[in-house]
C-alpha positions in Angstrom: 3.2 22.2 11.8 5.6 20.7 9.5 5.4 21.0 5.8 4.9 17.3 5.3 1.7 17.0 7.2 0.1 20.6 5.5 -3.2 20.0 3.6 -1.4 19.9 0.1 1.5 17.7 0.9 -1.1 15.3 2.5 -3.4 15.7 -0.1 -0.5 14.3 -2.7 0.1 11.1 -0.2 -3.5 10.4 -0.4 -3.4 9.2 -4.1 -0.5 6.6 -3.3 -2.5 5.4 -0.3 -5.0 4.9 -2.8 -3.6 3.1 -5.0 -1.8 1.0 -2.7 -5.1 0.0 -1.5 -6.4 -0.7 -4.9 -3.4 -2.9 -6.0 -4.4 -4.7 -2.5 -8.1 -5.4 -3.2 -7.2 -6.6 -7.1 -4.7 -9.3 -5.5 -7.5 -10.1 -3.0 -9.9 -10.5 -6.0 -7.3 -13.0 -8.1 -6.7 -15.0 -4.8 -11.1 -15.7 -4.2 -11.3 -16.4 -8.1 -8.6 -18.7 -7.1 -10.3 -20.4 -4.4 -7.0 -19.1 -2.2 -7.2 -18.4 1.5 -4.9 -14.9 2.3 -3.6 -13.9 5.9 -5.0 -10.2 6.6 -2.3 -9.6 8.9 0.0 -9.8 6.6 -1.9 -8.3 3.5 -2.3 -5.4 6.3 1.9 -5.3 6.8 2.2 -5.6 3.2 0.3 -2.4 2.3 1.7 -0.6 5.2 5.5 -1.2 4.2 4.7 -0.1 0.3 3.0 3.2 1.3 5.5 4.0 3.4 8.3 3.1 0.8 6.7 5.1 -2.1 5.6 8.0 0.3 9.0 8.3 2.8 11.6 7.4 -0.1 10.0 7.7 -3.2 10.7 3.9 -4.0 9.3 0.6 -4.8 9.6 -2.5 -2.8 6.8 -4.5 -3.7 9.4 -7.3 -4.1 10.2 -6.9 -0.7 6.6 -6.8 0.4 6.2 -10.3 -0.4 8.7 -12.1 1.4 
């Protein structure tokens, strides 16, 4: 098994994924309070993009994810 998929490595990535999920839920809550709809497909692509950028490259691409 590749080192990146060893349990300790995956455990460290878990925190990144959880944080990205919490950020997504916060966006949804703000939208709900403003009675604004959201597109689930776009949201899933956005969170996937953010997690991949953080885990694979260690960079924040939140602005690019909004496009």
